[in-house]
N, C-alpha and C positions, 0 to 999 in steps of 0.2 A: 730905553724902551723896555717896556715890561712884556715879557712873553707869557702868554697864558696857555697852559697845557690842559687840554681836555682829556678827561679820563674816560675811555670807552668801556661800556659795560657788556660788550659783545661776548667776551670770553665767559661771562657769567651766565649765558643762556642755558647751558646744560642744567644749572641749578634750578632755573625757572621752569624748565620743561620736565624735570625729573618726576614730579607728581603725575603728569600726564602719561609718562612712560610706564610708571608703576601701575596706573589704572589700566593701561593697555595690556600689560603683562598679567594683571589679575583677571581681566576679561577673557584672555585667551583660552584657559581651560573651560570656562563656561561656554564659549563659542564652539569649541571642539565637542563638548558634551551635547550641545544642541544639534550639531550636525550629525553626530552618531545616533542620537535619538531619532531624528528624522529619517536617516537611512535605515535604522533598525525597526521602525514602526511597522512597515508593511509585513515584515517577517513575524513580528509579535502578534499583529492582528490575525495573520494567517494561522499561526499556531493556536491562538486562543479560539478561533472560529472552528478549527478542526477537531478539538478534543471530543465533543459528543459524537461527531460524525465518525471518528476513528473507532469509537466503541461499537458503532453499527457494523463496521468492517470486521471487527473481531467476532461479533456474533454470527455474521454470515459465514466466516471461516469455520466456525465451530458447529455450523448447521443449526444454530439456535434460533429461537423465535424473534422475528423482527416485524413490527407492525408497518402498515402502509404509511402511517404518519411519520414513523421514524425514518423510513426511506426518503420520504419527501423532504424532511428536515435535513437529512444528510446531503441530499442532492443540492439543496439550497446553500448549505454551508460550504461544500466543496466548490460550488460554482462561484461563491463570493471569494473564497480563498484564491481562486485562479486569477482574480483581479489584482491580487497583491503578490503573487509568486508565480514564477514560470517553472516551478518544480515539476518534473515528469511524474513523480509519485502522486501528486495531487490529481493529475490527469488520469492516472491509473485507478485511483480510489474512486473518482467520479464515475469512471467507466464501470467499475464493479457495482456501484449502486444502480446505474442505469440498466445493467444486465439483469440484476435481481428484479427490478421493476418490469422489464420486458418479459421475464419468465413467468410473471404473475398475470400477464394480460390474457384475457379469454380468447378462445379460438377465433371468434368473429373479428377480433381486432388484429389480424395477422399483418395487415399493411402497416398499422401503427407500430407493431412489434418489430417489424423489419427495419423501420426507420430508426427506432431507438437502438437496436443492435448495431446498425451502421454508424450511428453517432458514437457509440461506445468503442467500436473498432477503430475509428479515427482517433479518439482519445488515446487508445492503447498504442497505436502507431507513434503518436507523439511521445508518449511516455517511454516506450521502449527505444525510440531513437535517442532520447536523452540518456537512458541507461539500459543497454542491451542485456545486462546481467540481472535485471530486476525480475526475480523468479515469480513474484506475485503477478506481475504484468503478463508473463507468459501463461500463467494458470488462467487468468481472466480471458486471454485471447483464445485459449482452448475452449473455455465456456462459451464465448461469443460464437466461435465457429460451430459448436454443437447446436446452439440455438438457431443459427442461420441455416445450417445444412444437415443437421443430425450427426450421429456418430460416424466418423470417417477418418481417413488418413490425415487430413488437414488439422482436425481437432487434436488427434493423437500426437502429431508433430509438435504442436505448441505445448501440450502436456509434457512431452519428453524434454523440451527445452526448459520447462519449469523445474523438472527434476534435476537435470544436469547442471543448471546454474547454481543451485543451492540444495544439494541432496538431503542434508540433515536439518532443513528449516522446520522447526517443530510446529510453527503456526500452520504450515501447509501440508504436513504429512497426512493428516486425516482427510483433508479435502482431496489430495492427490490419490489417496487410497480409494475413496468413493468414486472419483472420476475414472480412475484406471480400471476398477472392477466393472463399471458400467460401460466402458469403452473397449473392453478387451478383445472384442471380435475384430477390431480394426488394428490390432497390434502388429508390429513388425518384429523381426528377430531381435532379441535382446530386451524387448519391452517388458516381458514377464519378469525378468530378473530385476528390472527397475521397480516394478510394482511390488515384488516380494520385499525389497528393501524398504519401500515406503510403508508397507504394512508393519514391518518390524519397528520402524521408527514410530508409527502411530500407536502401536501397542506399548512402546516405552513411554511415550509422552501423553497419550490420551486413552488409556486403557478402558475406562468406563464408557467413553464416547464411542470407541471402536466397537465394543461389544453391543451397545445399543444399535449402532448402525447395522451390524451383522444380523441381529435378530429381526430388524425391520425389513432388511433387504431380501432375506430368504435363504434357503439351503445352499444355493450356488455361492453366494457371498461368504457364508459360513465356511464352506469347504475350501474356498480360495484362501481365506485368512488362516484357516487351520494348517493348510499345506505350507504357507509361508513361514509359519512358526514351528514347523515340524522338527527343526534342528535343536529346539529347546523344549524337551518334554514337560518341564514344569510350566512353561508358558502355555503349552497346548492344554494342559490340565486346567489351568486357571481360566483360559479362554472358554473351554467347554463348560465349566461351572458357571461362568458369567452369561452364557448364551442359552442355558437351559430354560 
């Protein structure tokens, strides 16, 4: 009897499937890259969209000229960015644009203005809930409250929080100085010291802009700023020369 032995090729399967495994391994980095791209795309789109809009925020902070068209564009861009990001800062920046638009509305449009301010305040609540230490958000809440109810304790409370959360923020020192001087009648104990420090920061960071503000605001503002700089005679001398 002849015995026939069959030779199985099963053990050789790894050799047959090796190319497929190698292809799978080669595709893995590409797959991971695609996933990361998809996950990062919203953030990229949001950042790209906000670049011109953030420039508007900077001009507002410096009390620079901003056209109505630039405000409209910034509002559209921030609103679009909100679809791609839940960042509280975007909500705050959008609120800042809305408040600037509300401030420009004519007196007969008071009901419209109130609605815009209310929308901005809701955005600010969202933004500050996301990050309660966001000093720019507190400054804009102060602005909103002043537009809503005039100069008062509520507006100053928000101004104070803006100062306390980031005392040396160079972007905000000039704005805080202007707001503080214009709201000083509603100050509580200790607020004058906070204002003096903001004036000193503003003089350090934005000397020319502070001098221009003082000249346009009048004698009382000039005197307030001069008193805050009194401990540095050279600064007082430079300020007086700049405001002649």
